[in-house]
PQR file with spaces between the fields and no chain letter, atoms N, CA, C, O and H, PARSE charges and radii, in Angstrom:
ATOM       1  N    UNK     1      42.502  336.928    1.086 -0.4000 1.5000
ATOM       2  CA   UNK     1      42.948  336.640    2.486 -0.0000 2.0000
ATOM       3  C    UNK     1      44.137  336.854    2.775  0.5500 1.7000
ATOM       4  O    UNK     1      45.012  336.228    2.178 -0.5500 1.4000
ATOM       5  N    UNK     2      44.473  337.824    3.797 -0.4000 1.5000
ATOM       6  CA   UNK     2      45.659  338.197    4.217 -0.0000 2.0000
ATOM       7  C    UNK     2      46.578  337.449    5.211  0.5500 1.7000
ATOM       8  O    UNK     2      46.045  336.541    5.849 -0.5500 1.4000
ATOM       9  H    UNK     2      43.762  338.333    4.282  0.4000 1.0000
ATOM      10  N    UNK     3      47.742  337.680    5.404 -0.4000 1.5000
ATOM      11  CA   UNK     3      48.625  337.009    6.772 -0.0000 2.0000
ATOM      12  C    UNK     3      47.780  336.759    7.814  0.5500 1.7000
ATOM      13  O    UNK     3      47.355  335.672    8.206 -0.5500 1.4000
ATOM      14  H    UNK     3      48.175  338.417    4.886  0.4000 1.0000
ATOM      15  N    UNK     4      47.538  338.046    8.298 -0.4000 1.5000
ATOM      16  CA   UNK     4      46.740  338.515    9.582 -0.0000 2.0000
ATOM      17  C    UNK     4      45.612  337.591    9.935  0.5500 1.7000
ATOM      18  O    UNK     4      45.312  337.278   11.088 -0.5500 1.4000
ATOM      19  H    UNK     4      47.884  338.928    7.979  0.4000 1.0000
ATOM      20  N    UNK     5      45.008  337.180    8.836 -0.4000 1.5000
ATOM      21  CA   UNK     5      43.418  336.374    8.987 -0.0000 2.0000
ATOM      22  C    UNK     5      44.192  334.979    8.889  0.5500 1.7000
ATOM      23  O    UNK     5      43.637  334.161    9.623 -0.5500 1.4000
ATOM      24  H    UNK     5      45.252  337.435    7.900  0.4000 1.0000
ATOM      25  N    UNK     6      45.194  334.492    8.280 -0.4000 1.5000
ATOM      26  CA   UNK     6      45.637  333.231    8.314 -0.0000 2.0000
ATOM      27  C    UNK     6      46.230  333.026    9.689  0.5500 1.7000
ATOM      28  O    UNK     6      45.892  332.016   10.307 -0.5500 1.4000
ATOM      29  H    UNK     6      45.645  335.157    7.683  0.4000 1.0000
ATOM      30  N    UNK     7      47.041  333.842   10.207 -0.4000 1.5000
ATOM      31  CA   UNK     7      47.705  333.469   11.555 -0.0000 2.0000
ATOM      32  C    UNK     7      46.880  333.417   12.303  0.5500 1.7000
ATOM      33  O    UNK     7      46.744  332.376   12.946 -0.5500 1.4000
ATOM      34  H    UNK     7      47.315  334.662    9.704  0.4000 1.0000
ATOM      35  N    UNK     8      45.971  334.562   12.523 -0.4000 1.5000
ATOM      36  CA   UNK     8      44.346  334.488   13.655 -0.0000 2.0000
ATOM      37  C    UNK     8      44.084  333.049   13.888  0.5500 1.7000
ATOM      38  O    UNK     8      44.257  332.306   14.854 -0.5500 1.4000
ATOM      39  H    UNK     8      46.081  335.408   12.001  0.4000 1.0000
ATOM      40  N    UNK     9      43.408  332.828   12.177 -0.4000 1.5000
ATOM      41  CA   UNK     9      42.356  331.729   12.279 -0.0000 2.0000
ATOM      42  C    UNK     9      43.184  330.376   12.926  0.5500 1.7000
ATOM      43  O    UNK     9      42.591  329.560   13.632 -0.5500 1.4000
ATOM      44  H    UNK     9      43.268  333.432   11.392  0.4000 1.0000
ATOM      45  N    UNK    10      44.539  330.262   12.609 -0.4000 1.5000
ATOM      46  CA   UNK    10      45.364  329.185   12.955 -0.0000 2.0000
ATOM      47  C    UNK    10      45.735  329.242   14.562  0.5500 1.7000
ATOM      48  O    UNK    10      45.831  328.182   15.180 -0.5500 1.4000
ATOM      49  H    UNK    10      45.020  330.925   12.036  0.4000 1.0000
ATOM      50  N    UNK    11      45.899  330.253   15.088 -0.4000 1.5000
ATOM      51  CA   UNK    11      46.201  330.273   16.509 -0.0000 2.0000
ATOM      52  C    UNK    11      44.671  330.365   17.164  0.5500 1.7000
ATOM      53  O    UNK    11      44.642  330.078   18.361 -0.5500 1.4000
ATOM      54  H    UNK    11      45.821  331.114   14.585  0.4000 1.0000
ATOM      55  N    UNK    12      43.571  330.674   16.640 -0.4000 1.5000
ATOM      56  CA   UNK    12      42.318  330.388   17.339 -0.0000 2.0000
ATOM      57  C    UNK    12      41.992  328.935   17.247  0.5500 1.7000
ATOM      58  O    UNK    12      41.299  328.531   18.180 -0.5500 1.4000
ATOM      59  H    UNK    12      43.595  330.907   15.668  0.4000 1.0000
ATOM      60  N    UNK    13      42.285  328.159   16.454 -0.4000 1.5000
ATOM      61  CA   UNK    13      42.164  326.647   16.225 -0.0000 2.0000
ATOM      62  C    UNK    13      43.187  326.211   17.321  0.5500 1.7000
ATOM      63  O    UNK    13      42.755  325.664   18.336 -0.5500 1.4000
ATOM      64  H    UNK    13      42.848  328.487   15.696  0.4000 1.0000
ATOM      65  N    UNK    14      44.525  326.430   17.162 -0.4000 1.5000
ATOM      66  CA   UNK    14      45.729  325.875   18.331 -0.0000 2.0000
ATOM      67  C    UNK    14      44.980  326.198   19.708  0.5500 1.7000
ATOM      68  O    UNK    14      44.965  325.406   20.650 -0.5500 1.4000
ATOM      69  H    UNK    14      44.876  326.874   16.338  0.4000 1.0000
ATOM      70  N    UNK    15      44.407  327.357   19.718 -0.4000 1.5000
ATOM      71  CA   UNK    15      44.070  327.251   21.233 -0.0000 2.0000
ATOM      72  C    UNK    15      42.948  326.635   21.572  0.5500 1.7000
ATOM      73  O    UNK    15      42.692  326.436   22.760 -0.5500 1.4000
ATOM      74  H    UNK    15      44.420  328.001   18.953  0.4000 1.0000
ATOM      75  N    UNK    16      42.065  326.221   20.516 -0.4000 1.5000
ATOM      76  CA   UNK    16      40.761  325.565   21.066 -0.0000 2.0000
ATOM      77  C    UNK    16      41.033  324.197   21.399  0.5500 1.7000
ATOM      78  O    UNK    16      40.314  323.486   22.101 -0.5500 1.4000
ATOM      79  H    UNK    16      42.273  326.383   19.551  0.4000 1.0000
ATOM      80  N    UNK    17      42.281  323.820   20.768 -0.4000 1.5000
ATOM      81  CA   UNK    17      42.721  322.647   21.103 -0.0000 2.0000
ATOM      82  C    UNK    17      43.814  321.985   22.384  0.5500 1.7000
ATOM      83  O    UNK    17      43.971  320.862   22.864 -0.5500 1.4000
ATOM      84  H    UNK    17      42.865  324.398   20.198  0.4000 1.0000
ATOM      85  N    UNK    18      44.466  323.400   22.629 -0.4000 1.5000
ATOM      86  CA   UNK    18      44.982  323.415   23.740 -0.0000 2.0000
ATOM      87  C    UNK    18      43.893  323.508   25.128  0.5500 1.7000
ATOM      88  O    UNK    18      44.063  322.986   26.230 -0.5500 1.4000
ATOM      89  H    UNK    18      44.339  324.312   22.239  0.4000 1.0000
ATOM      90  N    UNK    19      42.936  324.209   24.742 -0.4000 1.5000
ATOM      91  CA   UNK    19      42.030  324.436   25.806 -0.0000 2.0000
ATOM      92  C    UNK    19      41.440  322.909   25.985  0.5500 1.7000
ATOM      93  O    UNK    19      41.439  322.444   27.124 -0.5500 1.4000
ATOM      94  H    UNK    19      42.797  324.633   23.847  0.4000 1.0000
ATOM      95  N    UNK    20      41.024  322.255   25.085 -0.4000 1.5000
ATOM      96  CA   UNK    20      40.336  320.955   25.168 -0.0000 2.0000
ATOM      97  C    UNK    20      41.531  319.820   25.812  0.5500 1.7000
ATOM      98  O    UNK    20      41.187  318.890   26.541 -0.5500 1.4000
ATOM      99  H    UNK    20      41.025  322.634   24.159  0.4000 1.0000
ATOM     100  N    UNK    21      42.915  320.058   25.427 -0.4000 1.5000
ATOM     101  CA   UNK    21      43.821  319.314   25.942 -0.0000 2.0000
ATOM     102  C    UNK    21      43.756  319.527   27.829  0.5500 1.7000
ATOM     103  O    UNK    21      43.662  318.639   28.676 -0.5500 1.4000
ATOM     104  H    UNK    21      43.194  320.814   24.834  0.4000 1.0000
ATOM     105  N    UNK    22      43.844  321.006   28.021 -0.4000 1.5000
ATOM     106  CA   UNK    22      43.840  320.877   29.436 -0.0000 2.0000
ATOM     107  C    UNK    22      42.581  320.541   30.049  0.5500 1.7000
ATOM     108  O    UNK    22      42.594  320.263   31.248 -0.5500 1.4000
ATOM     109  H    UNK    22      43.920  321.728   27.333  0.4000 1.0000
ATOM     110  N    UNK    23      41.321  320.518   29.309 -0.4000 1.5000
ATOM     111  CA   UNK    23      40.143  320.088   30.167 -0.0000 2.0000
ATOM     112  C    UNK    23      40.520  318.576   30.307  0.5500 1.7000
ATOM     113  O    UNK    23      40.547  318.130   31.454 -0.5500 1.4000
ATOM     114  H    UNK    23      41.311  320.744   28.335  0.4000 1.0000
ATOM     115  N    UNK    24      40.826  317.707   29.228 -0.4000 1.5000
ATOM     116  CA   UNK    24      41.166  316.144   29.037 -0.0000 2.0000
ATOM     117  C    UNK    24      42.002  315.904   30.472  0.5500 1.7000
ATOM     118  O    UNK    24      41.671  315.112   31.353 -0.5500 1.4000
ATOM     119  H    UNK    24      40.804  318.069   28.296  0.4000 1.0000
ATOM     120  N    UNK    25      43.193  316.808   30.481 -0.4000 1.5000
ATOM     121  CA   UNK    25      43.878  316.355   31.598 -0.0000 2.0000
ATOM     122  C    UNK    25      43.880  316.828   33.110  0.5500 1.7000
ATOM     123  O    UNK    25      44.489  316.432   34.105 -0.5500 1.4000
ATOM     124  H    UNK    25      43.462  317.452   29.765  0.4000 1.0000
ATOM     125  N    UNK    26      43.039  317.743   32.905 -0.4000 1.5000
ATOM     126  CA   UNK    26      42.519  318.354   34.268 -0.0000 2.0000
ATOM     127  C    UNK    26      43.586  319.703   34.726  0.5500 1.7000
ATOM     128  O    UNK    26      43.599  320.337   35.782 -0.5500 1.4000
ATOM     129  H    UNK    26      42.545  318.064   32.097  0.4000 1.0000
ATOM     130  N    UNK    27      44.303  319.827   33.706 -0.4000 1.5000
ATOM     131  CA   UNK    27      45.200  321.238   33.844 -0.0000 2.0000
ATOM     132  C    UNK    27      44.212  322.607   33.120  0.5500 1.7000
ATOM     133  O    UNK    27      43.809  322.715   31.962 -0.5500 1.4000
ATOM     134  H    UNK    27      44.293  319.312   32.849  0.4000 1.0000
ATOM     135  N    UNK    28      43.998  323.716   34.517 -0.4000 1.5000
ATOM     136  CA   UNK    28      43.444  324.807   34.355 -0.0000 2.0000
ATOM     137  C    UNK    28      44.447  325.725   33.875  0.5500 1.7000
ATOM     138  O    UNK    28      43.926  326.683   33.305 -0.5500 1.4000
ATOM     139  H    UNK    28      44.326  323.628   35.457  0.4000 1.0000
ATOM     140  N    UNK    29      45.558  325.758   33.906 -0.4000 1.5000
ATOM     141  CA   UNK    29      46.665  326.664   33.345 -0.0000 2.0000
ATOM     142  C    UNK    29      46.795  326.325   31.836  0.5500 1.7000
ATOM     143  O    UNK    29      47.162  327.234   31.093 -0.5500 1.4000
ATOM     144  H    UNK    29      45.981  324.979   34.369  0.4000 1.0000
ATOM     145  N    UNK    30      46.607  325.464   31.469 -0.4000 1.5000
ATOM     146  CA   UNK    30      46.749  324.812   30.032 -0.0000 2.0000
ATOM     147  C    UNK    30      45.500  325.461   29.366  0.5500 1.7000
ATOM     148  O    UNK    30      45.568  326.219   28.399 -0.5500 1.4000
ATOM     149  H    UNK    30      46.308  324.726   32.073  0.4000 1.0000
ATOM     150  N    UNK    31      44.268  325.054   30.036 -0.4000 1.5000
ATOM     151  CA   UNK    31      43.260  325.637   29.554 -0.0000 2.0000
ATOM     152  C    UNK    31      42.877  327.300   29.425  0.5500 1.7000
ATOM     153  O    UNK    31      42.033  327.764   28.657 -0.5500 1.4000
ATOM     154  H    UNK    31      44.213  324.439   30.822  0.4000 1.0000
ATOM     155  N    UNK    32      43.586  327.942   30.226 -0.4000 1.5000
ATOM     156  CA   UNK    32      43.533  329.276   30.306 -0.0000 2.0000
ATOM     157  C    UNK    32      44.656  329.899   29.169  0.5500 1.7000
ATOM     158  O    UNK    32      44.562  330.978   28.584 -0.5500 1.4000
ATOM     159  H    UNK    32      44.271  327.565   30.850  0.4000 1.0000
ATOM     160  N    UNK    33      45.678  328.946   29.050 -0.4000 1.5000
ATOM     161  CA   UNK    33      46.450  329.432   27.919 -0.0000 2.0000
ATOM     162  C    UNK    33      45.675  329.201   26.602  0.5500 1.7000
ATOM     163  O    UNK    33      45.722  330.032   25.695 -0.5500 1.4000
ATOM     164  H    UNK    33      45.755  328.070   29.525  0.4000 1.0000
ATOM     165  N    UNK    34      45.005  328.127   26.520 -0.4000 1.5000
ATOM     166  CA   UNK    34      44.183  328.059   25.238 -0.0000 2.0000
ATOM     167  C    UNK    34      43.332  329.094   24.819  0.5500 1.7000
ATOM     168  O    UNK    34      43.320  329.643   23.717 -0.5500 1.4000
ATOM     169  H    UNK    34      44.968  327.452   27.257  0.4000 1.0000
ATOM     170  N    UNK    35      42.437  329.369   26.045 -0.4000 1.5000
ATOM     171  CA   UNK    35      41.404  330.403   26.123 -0.0000 2.0000
ATOM     172  C    UNK    35      42.402  331.885   25.636  0.5500 1.7000
ATOM     173  O    UNK    35      42.002  332.739   24.845 -0.5500 1.4000
ATOM     174  H    UNK    35      42.446  328.923   26.940  0.4000 1.0000
ATOM     175  N    UNK    36      43.258  331.890   26.080 -0.4000 1.5000
ATOM     176  CA   UNK    36      44.110  333.486   25.753 -0.0000 2.0000
ATOM     177  C    UNK    36      44.384  333.279   24.214  0.5500 1.7000
ATOM     178  O    UNK    36      43.997  334.114   23.396 -0.5500 1.4000
ATOM     179  H    UNK    36      43.582  331.196   26.723  0.4000 1.0000
ATOM     180  N    UNK    37      45.169  331.962   23.791 -0.4000 1.5000
ATOM     181  CA   UNK    37      45.461  331.950   22.506 -0.0000 2.0000
ATOM     182  C    UNK    37      44.225  332.310   21.638  0.5500 1.7000
ATOM     183  O    UNK    37      44.313  333.103   20.701 -0.5500 1.4000
ATOM     184  H    UNK    37      45.483  331.284   24.455  0.4000 1.0000
ATOM     185  N    UNK    38      42.915  331.609   22.040 -0.4000 1.5000
ATOM     186  CA   UNK    38      41.812  331.996   20.875 -0.0000 2.0000
ATOM     187  C    UNK    38      41.358  333.291   20.910  0.5500 1.7000
ATOM     188  O    UNK    38      40.857  333.805   19.909 -0.5500 1.4000
ATOM     189  H    UNK    38      42.843  330.965   22.801  0.4000 1.0000
ATOM     190  N    UNK    39      41.491  333.947   22.076 -0.4000 1.5000
ATOM     191  CA   UNK    39      41.291  335.511   22.122 -0.0000 2.0000
ATOM     192  C    UNK    39      42.087  336.471   21.128  0.5500 1.7000
ATOM     193  O    UNK    39      41.592  337.320   20.387 -0.5500 1.4000
ATOM     194  H    UNK    39      41.898  333.530   22.888  0.4000 1.0000
ATOM     195  N    UNK    40      43.848  336.042   21.330 -0.4000 1.5000
ATOM     196  CA   UNK    40      44.569  336.609   20.654 -0.0000 2.0000
ATOM     197  C    UNK    40      44.262  336.488   19.076  0.5500 1.7000
ATOM     198  O    UNK    40      44.279  337.338   18.185 -0.5500 1.4000
ATOM     199  H    UNK    40      44.250  335.352   21.932  0.4000 1.0000
ATOM     200  N    UNK    41      43.959  335.023   19.067 -0.4000 1.5000
ATOM     201  CA   UNK    41      43.786  334.679   17.559 -0.0000 2.0000
ATOM     202  C    UNK    41      42.515  335.365   16.909  0.5500 1.7000
ATOM     203  O    UNK    41      42.543  335.723   15.732 -0.5500 1.4000
ATOM     204  H    UNK    41      43.945  334.333   19.790  0.4000 1.0000
ATOM     205  N    UNK    42      41.665  335.496   17.521 -0.4000 1.5000
ATOM     206  CA   UNK    42      40.659  336.108   16.919 -0.0000 2.0000
ATOM     207  C    UNK    42      40.359  337.795   16.611  0.5500 1.7000
ATOM     208  O    UNK    42      39.593  338.408   15.868 -0.5500 1.4000
ATOM     209  H    UNK    42      41.642  335.205   18.477  0.4000 1.0000
ATOM     210  N    UNK    43      41.459  338.188   17.663 -0.4000 1.5000
ATOM     211  CA   UNK    43      41.881  339.725   17.577 -0.0000 2.0000
ATOM     212  C    UNK    43      42.815  339.726   16.354  0.5500 1.7000
ATOM     213  O    UNK    43      42.668  340.801   15.773 -0.5500 1.4000
ATOM     214  H    UNK    43      42.082  337.690   18.266  0.4000 1.0000
ATOM     215  N    UNK    44      43.487  339.145   15.893 -0.4000 1.5000
ATOM     216  CA   UNK    44      44.476  339.023   14.962 -0.0000 2.0000
ATOM     217  C    UNK    44      43.738  338.988   13.383  0.5500 1.7000
ATOM     218  O    UNK    44      43.898  339.797   12.470 -0.5500 1.4000
ATOM     219  H    UNK    44      43.606  338.272   16.364  0.4000 1.0000
ATOM     220  N    UNK    45      42.781  337.610   13.417 -0.4000 1.5000
ATOM     221  CA   UNK    45      41.880  337.604   12.469 -0.0000 2.0000
ATOM     222  C    UNK    45      41.070  338.932   12.016  0.5500 1.7000
ATOM     223  O    UNK    45      40.985  339.351   10.862 -0.5500 1.4000
ATOM     224  H    UNK    45      42.651  336.952   14.159  0.4000 1.0000
ATOM     225  N    UNK    46      40.382  339.612   13.403 -0.4000 1.5000
ATOM     226  CA   UNK    46      39.648  340.900   13.021 -0.0000 2.0000
ATOM     227  C    UNK    46      40.510  341.995   12.605  0.5500 1.7000
ATOM     228  O    UNK    46      39.949  342.928   12.032 -0.5500 1.4000
ATOM     229  H    UNK    46      40.451  339.272   14.340  0.4000 1.0000
ATOM     230  N    UNK    47      41.787  342.060   12.787 -0.4000 1.5000
ATOM     231  CA   UNK    47      42.493  342.923   12.291 -0.0000 2.0000
ATOM     232  C    UNK    47      42.900  342.930   10.765  0.5500 1.7000
ATOM     233  O    UNK    47      43.045  343.919   10.046 -0.5500 1.4000
ATOM     234  H    UNK    47      42.243  341.302   13.252  0.4000 1.0000
ATOM     235  N    UNK    48      43.056  341.568   10.430 -0.4000 1.5000
ATOM     236  CA   UNK    48      43.428  341.330    8.697 -0.0000 2.0000
ATOM     237  C    UNK    48      42.090  341.447    8.204  0.5500 1.7000
ATOM     238  O    UNK    48      42.214  341.715    7.009 -0.5500 1.4000
ATOM     239  H    UNK    48      42.939  340.765   11.014  0.4000 1.0000
ATOM     240  N    UNK    49      40.546  341.369    8.575 -0.4000 1.5000
ATOM     241  CA   UNK    49      39.254  341.253    8.391 -0.0000 2.0000
ATOM     242  C    UNK    49      39.717  343.000    7.837  0.5500 1.7000
ATOM     243  O    UNK    49      39.948  343.311    6.668 -0.5500 1.4000
ATOM     244  H    UNK    49      40.445  341.151    9.546  0.4000 1.0000
ATOM     245  N    UNK    50      39.751  343.799    8.861 -0.4000 1.5000
ATOM     246  CA   UNK    50      40.013  345.067    8.825 -0.0000 2.0000
ATOM     247  C    UNK    50      40.669  345.826    7.611  0.5500 1.7000
ATOM     248  O    UNK    50      40.236  346.694    6.854 -0.5500 1.4000
ATOM     249  H    UNK    50      39.563  343.547    9.810  0.4000 1.0000
ATOM     250  N    UNK    51      42.177  345.011    7.735 -0.4000 1.5000
ATOM     251  CA   UNK    51      43.054  345.706    6.625 -0.0000 2.0000
ATOM     252  C    UNK    51      42.289  345.146    5.266  0.5500 1.7000
ATOM     253  O    UNK    51      42.209  345.941    4.329 -0.5500 1.4000
ATOM     254  H    UNK    51      42.529  344.305    8.350  0.4000 1.0000
ATOM     255  N    UNK    52      41.697  343.760    5.096 -0.4000 1.5000
ATOM     256  CA   UNK    52      41.149  343.470    3.848 -0.0000 2.0000
ATOM     257  C    UNK    52      39.786  344.517    3.024  0.5500 1.7000
ATOM     258  O    UNK    52      39.558  344.766    1.840 -0.5500 1.4000
ATOM     259  H    UNK    52      41.762  343.114    5.857  0.4000 1.0000
ATOM     260  N    UNK    53      39.077  344.939    4.362 -0.4000 1.5000
ATOM     261  CA   UNK    53      37.963  345.889    4.407 -0.0000 2.0000
ATOM     262  C    UNK    53      38.837  347.505    3.611  0.5500 1.7000
ATOM     263  O    UNK    53      38.276  348.178    2.747 -0.5500 1.4000
ATOM     264  H    UNK    53      39.262  344.737    5.324  0.4000 1.0000
ATOM     265  N    UNK    54      39.678  347.694    3.942 -0.4000 1.5000
ATOM     266  CA   UNK    54      40.490  349.017    3.977 -0.0000 2.0000
ATOM     267  C    UNK    54      41.136  348.978    2.287  0.5500 1.7000
ATOM     268  O    UNK    54      41.141  349.900    1.471 -0.5500 1.4000
ATOM     269  H    UNK    54      40.134  347.147    4.643  0.4000 1.0000
ATOM     270  N    UNK    55      41.591  347.743    2.151 -0.4000 1.5000
ATOM     271  CA   UNK    55      42.384  347.495    0.856 -0.0000 2.0000
ATOM     272  C    UNK    55      41.222  347.521   -0.093  0.5500 1.7000
ATOM     273  O    UNK    55      41.448  347.778   -1.275 -0.5500 1.4000
ATOM     274  H    UNK    55      41.586  346.995    2.814  0.4000 1.0000
ATOM     275  N    UNK    56      40.109  347.300    0.279 -0.4000 1.5000
ATOM     276  CA   UNK    56      38.999  346.935   -1.036 -0.0000 2.0000
ATOM     277  C    UNK    56      38.535  348.756   -1.079  0.5500 1.7000
ATOM     278  O    UNK    56      38.301  349.364   -2.124 -0.5500 1.4000
ATOM     279  H    UNK    56      39.926  347.091    1.239  0.4000 1.0000
ATOM     280  N    UNK    57      38.499  349.218   -0.016 -0.4000 1.5000
ATOM     281  CA   UNK    57      37.881  350.388   -0.464 -0.0000 2.0000
ATOM     282  C    UNK    57      38.742  351.450   -1.009  0.5500 1.7000
ATOM     283  O    UNK    57      38.296  352.495   -1.484 -0.5500 1.4000
ATOM     284  H    UNK    57      38.688  348.725    0.833  0.4000 1.0000
ATOM     285  N    UNK    58      39.919  351.167   -0.930 -0.4000 1.5000
ATOM     286  CA   UNK    58      41.029  352.074   -1.573 -0.0000 2.0000
ATOM     287  C    UNK    58      41.214  351.530   -2.815  0.5500 1.7000
ATOM     288  O    UNK    58      41.967  352.236   -3.485 -0.5500 1.4000
ATOM     289  H    UNK    58      40.282  350.319   -0.544  0.4000 1.0000
ATOM     290  N    UNK    59      40.747  350.352   -3.504 -0.4000 1.5000
ATOM     291  CA   UNK    59      41.135  349.815   -4.829 -0.0000 2.0000
ATOM     292  C    UNK    59      39.829  350.486   -5.657  0.5500 1.7000
ATOM     293  O    UNK    59      39.895  350.741   -6.859 -0.5500 1.4000
ATOM     294  H    UNK    59      40.135  349.778   -2.959  0.4000 1.0000
ATOM     295  N    UNK    60      38.886  350.682   -5.008 -0.4000 1.5000
ATOM     296  CA   UNK    60      37.713  351.309   -5.770 -0.0000 2.0000
ATOM     297  C    UNK    60      37.838  352.712   -6.152  0.5500 1.7000
ATOM     298  O    UNK    60      36.976  353.295   -6.810 -0.5500 1.4000
ATOM     299  H    UNK    60      38.833  350.475   -4.031  0.4000 1.0000
ATOM     300  N    UNK    61      39.050  353.314   -5.684 -0.4000 1.5000
ATOM     301  CA   UNK    61      38.963  354.537   -5.975 -0.0000 2.0000
ATOM     302  C    UNK    61      40.149  354.799   -7.081  0.5500 1.7000
ATOM     303  O    UNK    61      40.312  355.922   -7.558 -0.5500 1.4000
ATOM     304  H    UNK    61      39.750  352.841   -5.150  0.4000 1.0000
């Protein structure tokens, strides 16, 4: 697991918490920011996943 995967997962979880907090208090802006963080976190994790695949492929040769 690399740092992009970890940072992405953390950002995704934090976004979920932020979104739920926004729902709880009725703040649509907070909900939107939470969704944005989730998307950003998933993208960062996907980048980390791709880096791992490439690293594994290079190490085979």
